[in-house]
DRENRO-491311 format. One record per atom (N, C-alpha, C, O, CB): x, y, z; residue in one letter. Coordinates in steps of 0.02 Angstrom, whole numbers, plus 50000, padded with zeros to 5 digits. Glycine has a CB too. Layout:
BEGIN
XYZa...
***
This chain:
BEGIN
500874991448540x500574987948590x499834992948607x499294990548623x501164987048655x500005000448598x499515005148627x499425009748574x499865013648555x499735008548692x498675009248544x498505014248501x497865017948509x497365014948530x498525011748443x497845022848496x497225027948531x496665027648467x496845030048413x497535037948550x496145025348471x495585026548413x494885028848439x494505025348473x495445019448370x494785035148419x494155037848447x493855036648505x493385032748515x493725036748413x494195040748552x493955037948637x494225032248667x494145031748728x493215035848644x494565027248631x494785021448665x495495020348652x495755023048603x494385015548647x495835016448693x496545013348707x496345005548689x495855002448711x496875014648798x496855003148644x496844996048636x497544993348669x498104994048645x496774994048555x497384990448728x497894988148776x497994979948774x497504976848795x497674990648851x498564975948750x498654969948756x497954967348715x497674962548741x498784967848835x497694969548664x497094967148625x496504969948655x496004969648619x497014959448623x496414972848717x495754975348748x495604981648735x496074985648733x495724974948818x494964983848722x494904991048712x494624993048774x494254989748810x494494993248652x494844999348782x494835002648860x494455009448833x494745013048792x495745004248905x493895010848854x493455016048851x493815022748880x493885022748941x492795014048889x494045027848848x494375035248879x493745040848883x493585043648830x495075038848818x493445042248936x493115047348943x493425053848979x493815053349026x492615045148970x493245058948957x493385065348990x494275065549004x494495065649062x492895065749065x494595065548961x495365063948966x495585071848990x496175071849006x495785060948881x495315077448996x495655082149007x495505084549056x495665090349071x495685085748969x495005079049108x494775083549174x495375082349217x495815078149212x494005081049217x495285087449264x495945086349316x495625082849366x495045083349387x496345093349349x496225078249385x496235074549437x496475076149498x496135075449549x496465070249424x497085078349498x497465082349550x497635089749532x498185092449523x498105078749564x497045091949529x497075099849504x497705104849511x497935108649469x496555103549543x497935103349593x498395107549622x499225105949588x499725109549584x498305106249705x499135101149575x499855099149522x499715098149444x500155096749403x500215091249545x499055098949432x499115098649364x498955093249331x498975093549269x499665099849347x498765087449362x498665081049333x498115079749301x497675081749339x498715076549374x497835077349249x497415076749214x497215068649203x497645064349212x497605080549161x496625067149185x496445058849179x497035056749122x497355051649135x495485056849144x497195060249065x497585057949019x498155058349047x498425052949037x497555060748960x498525061849079x499175061049122x499265054449153x499685050149142x499195066049179x498715054449198x498655048249248x498555042049209x498705036849237x498025048949300x498315041849149x498275035749114x499005033449098x499175027549100x497835036449050x499485039449079x500175038449072x500725036249126x501265033249123x500345043649049x500275039949186x500725035849243x500635030849283x500995028849328x500895038949285x500045028549262x499835021549270x500195016749245x500515012549276x499285020349248x500105017549169x500655014649128x501285012649136x501465007049120x500745017549091x501715017349162x502405017149180x502435014649260x503005013949284x502735024649167x501815013249305x501965011849359x501905003149362x502214999049397x501535016149404x501395002149313x501034995549309x501384988849322x501114983449337x500774995049245x502064990349311x502524984049315x502754983549388x503044978749413x503184984649264x502584989149416x502764989049504x502094988349543x501984984749591x503164997049535x501734992049516x501004993149558x500684985749545x500444982949594x500415000449522x500664983249499x500274975349475x500594969649534x500294965749570x500574972149375x501364971049526x501514965349564x501334964249643x501484959349678x502184964949557x501064968649657x500864969649730x500094968949741x499814968249795x501094976949754x499774969049677x499074970049676x498784962049633x498184960549631x498904978449629x499184958949612x498864953749537x498664950249605x498914951149661x499514948349456x498104945649586x497804940049624x497664940149682x497544934949713x498104935349623x497654947649716x497354949149774x496644951749773x496434954549722x497734953449803x496234950849832x495664955349821x495764963349819x496134965849862x495194953949875x495454967849769x495544974049771x495094978249790x494544977849763x495694975649725x495184982749835x494674989249852x495094994949814x495704995149811x494554991249948x494585000249784x494755006049758x494345011049794x493785010049817x494685006049687x494735017549796x494555024249808x494345028449752x494775030649715x495065027149837x493775029649743x493595032749661x493315039849688x492875040649729x492865027549604x493685044749654x493485052349647x493205053349581x493595053749533x494105057449655x492485053949571x492365055149517x492595061649473x492735062049413x491835054449524x492565066449524x492705074349506x493365075449538x493455080949565x492115080149537x493805071549538x494455074449548x494605075249621x494125075449660x494515081049514x495285075649647x495475078749708x495335085949731x495685089949700x496095078249708x494985088349769x494815083349832x494035083249828x493715085049878x495115086349915x493795081749786x493005080649784x492615074749799x493005070049807x492795081849726x491925072849806x491865068049837x491915060849818x491835058649761x491435069249856x492055057549872x492385049649847x491845043149880x491325043649913x493345048449890x492155037949858x491815032649902x492415025749883x492885025449844x490825031049874x492155021549923x492645014649912x492245010749871x491635010249869x492865009949984x492655008049841x492325002349767x492534994749803x493144994049809x492915003549662x492224990549822x492474983449846x492164979749785x492504976849743x492184980449930x491514980149783x491174976449730x491334977649658x491354983649645x490524977649736x491454973849608x491764975849541x491254980649524x490684979749544x491874969749484x491424986749480x490994990249462x490614987749397x490904984649352x491274996149459x490024989149396x489634985649325x489484991649272x489344997049298x488774981549347x489504991449217x489574983649203x490394982249194x490814986349176x489114981249126x490514975549211x491324973449215x491364971749157x490884968849132x491624967649262x491974973149117x492254970049045x492474963149046x492934961749085x492864973849018x492234958849012x492434951949002x493214950949015x493404945349032x492244949748929x493624955549008x494334952949029x494424954449102x494974952749125x494934956548986x494054956949139x494144958749208x493954952449236x493414949849221x493734964949235x494484948949288x494294942749332x494054945949388x494224951849399x494874937349352x493634942549430x493374944349496x493384937749527x493374932149501x492644948049496x493404939649598x493334933249656x492834935449705x492764941449715x494064931449701x492454930649741x491994932049779x492354930249858x492614924849871x491324928149753x492304935149897x492564934449958x492084937850019x492094943850032x493274937449953x491644932750056x491254935950110x490784939450083x490634944750110x491604940050153x490434937250020x489894939849982x490034945049950x489514948049935x489374941250016x490684948849923x490944952849905x491294951349835x491834948349839x491254954549953x491114952749784x491424951049714x491974956149700x491834961149668x490864951349652x492554955249722x493234959549711x493374958749652x493224953249627x493854958049750x493734964449607x494184964049549x494874961249566x495234963949608x494264970849518x495064955649533x495834954949536x496204958049484x496184955849426x496034948249535x496594963649504x497054967849461x497534964949435x498064965049466x497324972649490x497494961349368x498064955749359x498454958449291x498904955449262x497704947149348x498154964849272x498564967049212x498384974149184x497914977149210x498464961949154x498694976649140x498824982549130x498014985749096x497834991549106x499534982649082x497654981149060x497004983849036x496574985249099x496214990149103x496634978548984x496614981049142x496124981049200x496274987049238x495804989649268x496174974549247x497034990449243x497174993749276x497045000749248x497055005549286x497694991849294x496945001349194x496805008949147x495995008049141x495685013149125x497255009349052x495685003149149x495055003949160x494825006549216x494465011549214x494804999149152x495015003249282x495065007049341x495175013749342x494795017749368x495485004749374x495785015249309x495915023349297x495395027649265x495205033049287x496495024449251x495195024649215x494745029449181x494075030449217x493715035149199x494605027149110x493835024949283x493355025349324x493565031649375x493135033249417x493265018349356x494045034549373x494405038049433x494555035549501x494515037849557x494075043249448x494755029849475x494985023649534x495785028349543x496245028349503x495075012449492x495735032449618x496485034249620x496935031549664x497545032349664x496555040349631x496445026849714x496965023649756x496855015049740x496365013049709x496845026149843x497315011049764x497355004049753x497425001249825x497915002449860x497965002049705x496844996949847x497224995249912x496954986049907x496384983749912x496875001049997x497504982949898x497274975849892x497324972449958x497514975750006x497704971949840x497144965749967x497184961950027x497814960750036x498234961749993x496824956050029x497964958250104x498534957150136x498754949250118x499284947150140x498424958850213x498254944450070x498294939350048x497994938849990x497574942849972x498144935750084x498194933449951x497994931149880x497174928249878x497004925149929x498564924649855x496724928949828x496194927849828x496134920449837x496554917049809x495934930749777x495664917449873x495494910849871x496114907049928x496144900949930x495494908149785x496544911049968x497134909250022x496894911950086x496444916150090x497904912750006x497194909550135x496924913050205x497714912450227x497824910850285x496194908250262x498264913650181x498894914550215x499144921750185x498964923250128x499424907950199x499544926150221x499754932750214x500194930750161x500374924850154x500064936750279x500384935550122x500964937650067x501604938850113x502104935150117x500754945450018x501474944550147x501924947050178x501894949150247x501334949850273x502074951050147x502394950350279x502224955250356x502174961250330x502544962350283x502834955750422x501764966350351x501694972050348x501434976250414x500854975550431x501344972450298x501884980550451x501854984650517x501594990550498x501884992950449x502534985850554x501154993750519x500784999950503x500765005750553x500345006450597x500124998150491x501245009750540x501375014150595x501025020850571x501275024750530x502195014950611x500305021950610x499765026350594x499925033150641x499915032550702x499005022550610x500065038750616x499915044150650x499195046350697x498625044850680x500025048150603x499355049750748x498615051750774x498525059050750x497975061650760x498505051250862x499045063150717x498945069250697x498865070850641x499095066550604x499305072150712x498635075250611x498685076150526x499275076550509x499455073750458x498365082050492x499765080550551x500605080750521x500895078050581x500735079650638x501005089250499x501405073250562x501725070250606x502495071150591x502735067750546x501485063550608x502835074750620x503455075450610x503955069750614x504425068650577x503595079850647x503715066050675x504225060250709x504145054050669x504465049050684x504035058350791x503775054250624x503535047450589x504195042550563x504225036350569x503045049750517x504745047650531x505255044050511x505655040850581x505865035050586x505685048750464x505715045850629x506105043150692x505625036050715x505885030750733x506135050050763x505105036750711x504685029150736x505025024550678x505445020350692x503615029250727x504865025550627x504965021050586x505635017750589x505675011650587x504845023650530x506245022250594x506865019850608x506945017250683x507455013850691x507345025150592x506585018150738x506675013850778x506475006050761x506845001150766x506395016350828x505725006350739x505574998750721x506114995250687x506334989650702x504974997950676x506294998850640x506814995450594x507474992050632x507644986250625x507095001150543x507824997650676x508204994550723x508064988350773x508484984350794x508344999150755x507434988550786x507184982150837x507114977650783x507264971950800x506404983050887x506974978050737x506894971350686x507524969950677x507614963950685x506524972150612x508094973350660x508784971550639x509014968050690x509254962450678x509244977050623x508984970650766x509184966450823x508884959750827x509264955550851x509034969750884x508224957250806x508044952550794x508294948650736x508044943150724x507534953450795x508714950750703x508944947350639x508334947550573x508224943450528x509124938950663x508084952750585x507544953350530x507704959250481x507664964950504x506794954550564x507864958550414x507864964050371x507184966150351x506704962350353x508254962650315x507154972750328x506404975350325x506634981450269x507174984150255x506004978550412x505834982150243x505874989750192x505394994450217x504834991950225x505654988750104x505455000450232x505125004150249x504725008150184x505055009450133x505515007350293x504115009850187x503755012950130x503295018550154x502855016250191x503345007750091x503265025150145x502745029550156x501935025550131x501775021450088x502965036750109x501665028650173x500945025850145x500685029950101x500165028050074x500405024850197x500965036550080x500795040250035x500295045650057x500045049950021x500585036249988x500215044650125x499735048850161x500195051750215x500705054950201x499055044750192x499985050450278x500415052050340x500815048050372x501255050150411x500085053850384x500665040050355x500945036550401x501625031850351x501805034050296x500285031850442x501835027750370x502315023250363x502285015250369x502425012850423x502695025350404x502135011650326x502225005050335x503165002250334x503625005650313x501725001750271x503214996350360x503724993050367x503564985650335x503094982650361x503914993350438x503844983150291x503664977150252x504264971250273x504854972850276x503654979250163x504074965650283x504484960350285x504404954750253x503964951150276x504554958750335x504694952850204x504674946850171x504684939850212x505144938350250x505224947250127x504024935050196x504014929550252x504214923450206x504224923350145x503224928450295x504364918050256x504274911450237x503504909750215x503004911550245x504504907250296x503534905250146x502934903250139x502614897850196x502934893850230x502934900750074x502014898750195x501474895450249x501434898750326x501104896550373x501684887150259x501884904950326x501624908050392x501004910450386x500784912850334x502014913450417x500674909850445x499964912550454x499844919450482x500314922350509x499614908050498x499114922750475x499084929550500x499194928550585x499304933350622x498304933350476x499144922550607x499054923150683x499784924250716x499944927750764x498674916050714x500254919150667x500864920350695x501224926950683x501694927950721x501234915650675x501084931450638x501284936850626x501254943250673x501704947150686x501024937450578x500404943050699x500214945350728x500534943650806x500534948050849x499664944950708x500714938750815x501044936450881x501844940250895x502144942050945x501114927550875x501984940250822x502784944050839x502664950950826x503094954850846x503484941550785x502084953550793x501854960350778x501814962650867x502034968050888x501004960350726x501584958850896x501224961550957x501894961551011x501944965051061x500484956250983x502224958050994x502884957551038x503224964151028x503324967951075x503404951251017x503434965750957x503824971550955x503394976450968x503694981350990x504184972850895x502774977350964x502404984750979x502434984551045x502544990051069x501584986150953x502384980351084x502364981051163x503174983151172x503384987451211x502114972851209x503494979951137x504424982151173x504404990051139x504584994151182x505384975651126x504274992251093x504504998651063x504095003351105x504395008251126x504374999450979x503255002451125x502925005451177x503125006651234x503085012351257x502485003051187x503405000951273x503695001751324x504325006151336x504385009551387x503774996451336x504795005951285x505505009451270x505385016751255x505815021051263x505895005951204x504755017951230x504725025451201x503885026651209x503485027051162x505045026151106x503745027051271x502985027751274x502775035251250x502205036651231x502725026351354x503115038251252x502885047051218x502795045951147x502385049551118x503555054251224x503115041451115x503075040351051x502655035451004x502515036750945x503575039551043x502515030151036x502025024751022x501495024051057x501465026551113x502265019251024x500925020051026x500345017551073x500145010951024x500165010150963x499635024051088x499995007951064x499455002051037x498725002951054x498274998951040x499644994851067x498675009051090x497805010051084x497545009851043x497765013150996x497495014751097x496895005751032x496635005450959x496095010950955x495895012050898x496324997750938x495805014751008x495475020351000x495755027350976x495945031651016x495215021051055x495785028050925x496075035350909x495955041050952x496435044950952x495835037550848x495375043150994x495355047051040x495745045451106x495825049851148x494755047851048x495965039651113x496445038751176x497055038851157x497475037651201x496365032651214x497275040151088x497935038951069x498315046251096x498915045551109x497975037350982x498115051051103x498425056751122x498825060051051x498495060250999x498945054751186x499485062351052x499745063350995x500285056950989x500855058050968x500025070850991x500085050151010x500655046650999x500565041950913x500055042250878x500735041351074x501015039050900x500935034650847x500625028250861x500845025250909x501515033450821x500135025450827x499815019450830x500385013050789x500555012550730x499015020850789x500525009850834x500895002950800x500264997850803x500044994150847x501674999450852x500044999350731x499564993350722x499784985450696x499824983350638x499074995950672x499884982150758x499974975250740x499334971650732x499424965650723x500384971750790x498724973450732x498034970050729x497734969650657x497204966750644x497524973950775x498174973450606x498034973950546x497704966650510x497184965450479x498654976450519x498224963250528x498254956650490x497764952250504x497764948450553x498834953150500x497244952750455x496674948850451x496554946150388x496914948650346x496134952150469x496124941450365x496054940050307x495474945550295x495034947050335x495934932550294x495574948350226x495094953650202x495364960850210x495154965650177x494424953150242x495744961150246x495994968550275x496434969150218x496654964650182x496414969450358x496534977750216x496864979350149x497274984650176x497054987550226x496374981550083x497884986650150x498374991950162x498594995250091x498774991550045x499004988650202x498575001550084x498905005450016x499435000649991x499944998850021x499295013550034x499224998849931x499934996349893x500434999449883x500405005449873x499894994649836x501014996349882x501544999249865x501595002049789x501424998249743x502024994949880x501775007649776x501765011949714x500805014149707x500595015949652x502145006249637x500505013849745x499845016749733x499875024449729x500305027649760x499365014649787x499515026749700x499405034849708x499115036249764x499055031249799x498975038249656x498865042549793x498515043149845x498195050249828x498475055249806x498935042249910x497445049249846x497185054549831x497255062149875x496775065349897x496595052249827x497875063649878x498075068549917x498305075649859x498435074849800x498725065149966x498285082249897x498335087449855x498855086649806x498765087549745x498425093049889x499565084449840x500055083449790x500135077349746x500625076549710x500595084149819x499535072249752x499685066549709x500275061649750x500615057749718x499975069649631x500325062149807x500925057949822x500825050849805x500315048549781x501115058449894x501445046949823x501115040449805x501705035749850x502295037249857x501045038849709x501365029349877x501535025449916x502165023549900x502185019049858x501125021049922x502715025649922x503435022549900x504015019349950x504265022449997x503785028249867x504165014049936x504705009849974x505365016949969x505505021249928x504935000449921x505615014750038x506165019350043x506835014850077x506805009250102x505905026050092x507435018950070x507955015150092x508055018150164x507995024250175x508605015450042x508205013350215x508385015450292x508925022350287x508925026050336x508825007950338x509245023550245x509675030450230x509165034850237x509075038650285x510055031350156x508755033950178x508285040150185x507745041550243x507485046950255x507905040050127x507615035250277x507315036550334x507765041050384x507485046150406x507125030250363x508285040050399x508825043850437x508905049450410x509195053650444x509455041050442x508725050850354x508795058050339x508175062450345x508155068250326x509055058750271x507605058850376x506955062450374x506665064850338x506405070350347x506885065750398x506615059850265x506235062450207x505515063150228x505325061150283x506285057750144x505215065350192x504385067450203x503995065050153x504105066850096x504215075250202x503455060350167x503085057550119x502745062450050x502505060749996x502555054150161x502825067550075x502635072550017x503065073349961x502955074849903x502575079050042x503765071450002x504475071049926x504285066449878x504725066449836x505365067749949x503755061649861x503685055649814x503045055649787x502565054349824x503805048749846x502955057149722x502305059549687x502245057249620x502705054049595x502245066949685x501765058549591x501585055149526x502135059349483x502435056349439x500685055949500x502245064849493x502715069349448x503495066549455x503945068649420x502665077949475x503555062449497x504425060649513x504475053349518x505035050849511x504775064149592x503865048849532x503925043049557x504295039049485x504645034249500x503165040349587x504255040449425x504435035849371x505175037449366x505545033049345x504005036849300x505385042549381x506165045149379x506585040749437x507105037749425x506215054349399x506265040949499x506425037049546x506575028149536x507075024949551x505895038649587x505955026149506x506055019149503x506575018449443x506935013549449x505355015049493x506695022249386x507235021349347x507845021549379x508285017549361x507245025449299x507955025149422x508505025749460x508565020349506x509105017449505x508505031649491x508065018049552x508205014149610x508095007949602x508405003549632x507895015949664x507465006749543x507064998849546x506614999949600x506445005149628x507584991249564x506434993149612x506104991049674x506264988549735x506284982549750x505794987549663x506384993249770x506814992349837x506504985349860x506944982349890x506714999049901x505854981349857x505524977649897x505734970749871x505574965749903x504794979449897x506154970349800x506364965549780x506974962349805x507174956649795x506364966649730x507214967049839x507904966049854x508054961149919x508604958549932x508194973149866x507544960549950x507624954550011x507294949850005x506734950049980x507464955950077x507664943250033x507374935750034x506854936450089x506844941250128x507974929350054x506374930850088x506104929250155x506274928750219x506334922750231x505944925350153x506384931950268x506524933150331x506524926550383x506144921750380x506034938250350x506894927350417x506934920850470x506454921050521x506744920550576x507624920250508x505774921750528x505444922750575x505274917250625x505074919050680x504994925450551x505334910750612x505234905450655x505654904250711x505474900950759x505224900350623x506234906950705x506594906350777x506134909750826x505864906750872x507354910150779x506044916750814x505594922550844x505014919050883x504844919650942x505274927850783x504744915050831x504084911650850x504284906350911x504054905950968x503724907450778x504674903250884x504784897950946x504934901251012x504564900651060x505404892750932x505494904551013x505544909151078x505024911051117x504954909951177x505804914951065x504604914451075x503874918051115x503414912251134x503114912851187x503364923851059x503314906351094x503064900551116x503234896251180x502844892851214x503154897351071x504054897451188x504294894151244x504204898651309x504124896151365x505024892351231x504204904751298x504094910351342x503534908451384x503514906751443x503964916951304x502974909351331x502254906451376x502024900851397x501424900151410x501734907351351x502554895251402x502394888651419x502684889851490x502674885251532x502724882451369x
***
């Protein structure tokens, strides 16, 4: 399937140009572009699952981490014929549907992959993602906060999967029934956010302005909108240690693992051992909570 010919890789019948394979992309941990290609290929069955068919934003680091970077929303030009795109609000997004597209972006030093929360040409969310965003550069309480939210969800009959953002935060992912809307998810999110903030006012905040949050962790229930993005499960992050956004078990959360424990140098072995933790849950029963919240408003 893969063969290297004079600076190109042939992947699934598509030729991918390779430039500067020895360029250090994460110099602190010794990851070159050639190594990055290998890691992306190994991650692709998992990463593509959460990017395929969605509007993709990448973050590109032409000179590696921690050099200059830019966000890429419009498809890079020239766009190869095998790369599909979709227009949303006058932006021509890449659809990251396969390994050739992934490696093409990897060669452009796209180090982070941030898909939309919905599929292209859809107005419905793919899942419910609660974003816990620290206000400090280092937040030793982030797993404590995640555990509290997970416990509240369980008390409501909702199972969930936590994942590191790969940076400092944690997202909590809930599979949803087909047909749920962003408005409905924000309604439930606001309820949970207000509850944990009232119960733990020194830990959580729902204050949108960062300058007004103090050192509290922001419970972002407003993230659910068309066109918004979050770091994909299994995306690398442009951090010095080449961390990867990684789904966790709740036992790992209780052990206060660090987001820096999961990175490009060990993620493949972890996936071989644990598989994709996000595939273990069926859609969760959110309708009863919506009905309850709706009846309270009447």
